[in-house]
N, C-alpha and C positions, 0 to 999 in steps of 0.2 A: 503493500500500500504506500502510495507518495505521501511525502510529508504534508502536501496540500489537503489530503484527506485526513489528516490526524488534526483533533482540536488542539490549539494552542492552550487553552484554558478549559478544563473541565470542571464542573460542579455536581455535587451528588447530594441529594436528600436522602440520608441515610434511614430509611423508615422500616418499621417493623421488628424491633429487637423485642419489645415486649410480647407482641402477638406470637412470635417464634417461640418464646419461653412458654407461654400459656399452652400452646399446642403440644409442648413435650412435658407439660407438667411441672415447669421448673419455675424458680422464682424469677422475676422480671430482672433481678441484678445479673442473672446467668445470661439472660439475652444480650444484655449491655456488654458483658465480658466477650461473649462470642462475635458480637458485632466489631469489637475492637480488633480482633483476628482479621476480619474481613479488611478493616482498614489497612492492616500491615500487607495483604496479598494485593490489594488494589493499588497502593503506592508503589510497590514493586513492578506491578504490570504497567502502570502509567510511565515509569522510568524507561522500561523496555521497549514501549512503543513509540515514546517521544513526546508525552504530553508534557507541556512546560510549567503549568500551573494547575493545581488541583484544589479545590475549596470543597470542604466537607462541612456540612451542617451538623454540628456535634450537639448543640444544646440551644434552644431557643429561648427568646425573653418569656414566652408564654410557658416553657417548661418549669418554670418557678412555682407555677400553680399545681404542679404534682405533689403526691403525698411527701411530706419531709423526710422519711426514711428512704424513699426512692432517690430524692435529691441528694442526700448525704452518700448514699451509695455510688451515685454517679460522679459526685466530686472526688470521692475516694477513688475511683476507677480512673479518673482524668489524672490525678496525682500519680497514681502507679503507673499509668500509661506513659505519662512523661519521664519520669524517674527511670523506668526500665528502658524506654526507646530512644532516649535522647543521645546515649552512645552509638546506638545503632544509626540514628539519623546522621550524626557527625560523620561516621565511617562511609555512609551510602550516598552523600551528597545532597542530603535533604535539607533545604532552608525552610525553617517553620515561622510562621506568621499567625497573629490571631487578631479577629475582628469581633465587634460587639462591644456592648457596655461591660467591658472587662472588669470595671471597678466593683461590679455586683457581684464578682466572684469572691469565694472566700479567700482570706489573705494568704493561707498557705498554699492555695491553688495558683494565686496569681505569682506568688514566688516561684514555684515550680515552673510555671509556664514562662516567666521572665527569663529564668535560668536557661531553659531549653531553647528560646529564641536567640539568646546571646551567644549560646555555644554553638548553634548553628548558622549564624549570620553570615559567615564567610562561603558557604557553601553554593554551588552553581548548577547542580544536576536536575533538581526540580524544586519548586516552591510549593510547599503544602500550606494551606490557609484554613485554620480551624476557626468556624463560626461559633462562638461561644457567648452566651447571654445574648444571642443576636436576633434582631427582629428589623426587617427591611424599613417598615414604617418609622420605626425610631431612629434609624439610621438617616433617613430622609429629613426627619424633623430636625435632627442632630445638624445635618448640613444646612438646612433653611435658617436655623439660629445663628450658625455662624456667618451665614451671609448678612443676615439681618444686623449682627453686631458689626460687622465690617462697614456696612452701609451707615449705620447710626453714627459710627465714628469718623465718617468722611472719607475712609480709605477707598470705599467703592461706590460708584454711581450705579443705583438700582436698574437704570436703564440698559447697563452693561452686562447684566446678569444673563448668561446663556447656559447651554447644556454643559458645556465644558468646564464652566466655572462650578456648577453643581456637582458635576463628576469628581472634580479636585477636592471637593470637601466632604466626599463620602468615606467610609472607613476603608474603602478599596482604592483610594486614589492613584496609587503607583503601581496597580494591577489591571491589565487588560480585562475587558468584559468578557465573561464566558461565551464559548461558541456552542457548548453542548451541555444540557442539564440532564442529568438521569435521576430518576425517583424510583426507588425501590418499593415494594409491597403492593403495587397495583392500584395505589391511590392516584388520582388524576387533579392535583390541586398543586398549588405553588407554596402555600403555607407562609406566607411572609417572608420569602427568601429572595433576596438579591432582585426585588422588583424592578429597580431602575436598570440594573447590569444586564439582565436577561431579555431585553428588548428585543433582540434578534437572534437568541440563542436558539438552536434546535433543541427539540426536547423528546426524550426517549423514556417511555414507561416500562419497568420491569416488574413483573408479578411476584418475584421472589421475596421474601423477607431479607433485610440487610445481612443477617448473619450466614445466609445461604449465597450471597452474591459473590461469584468467583471470576477469577481472570477470564474464563470462557465467557461470561456474561458480560463483561466488559467489553471484550473484543466484539461480541454481536452488536453491542451499542454502538461501537465505533464503526463498525461495517455499515450499519443502518445510517449513521451520520454522514458517511461517505457518499451515499446514494442520494442524499439532500441536494436540492438546487438552492442554495442560499442566494436570494435575489436583493435583499435588504430594501424592499419596497419598489425596486424597477422590475421591468418587464423580463 
């Protein structure tokens, strides 16, 4: 497959951990742990085929409404994942980023996250972006507030505000927009994820729960993407 048929930026809504666990009679935390293994496999597969940016919807702003024991388990798993996988990411050329209202994460999680980001900052093989405490509407509101502050201070003329200015104030300001969005578990909705950035992304729905998503499923999605005719509004 030619490079032109490989998405530069792939975004994934990793859905179905809880339902995967329920179907197997397991606690939900076991589903999240199994999902973390899928993350490892997909990162490796993306490196292999030449995806340059991978954004993973790991924890939404709405997920704070889940039961507190599940949230604690998710935060503990995040810390463990970062602690265990950071040396591996350093060795394999993965540069880690995080987007979202990160200040809402527990202090110990932020510390582990910042450490992983710092330790992988010089890597160049693939950029992996974790969306944590992330909501796209909140992101757009934060960007609008920034523009409003700049206009109020006289730094910016409101009449000069355009798409590029808004894009530069989003959490993803230095990251190209996704070319392909994959959602697992068969759900057909965006769930407040990268609403601005996926304006022209191709979307592929996979019916498997995220813990069952494998390299072969990724390759199928990429093959489907390669067959799409991306017109960006033209004929």
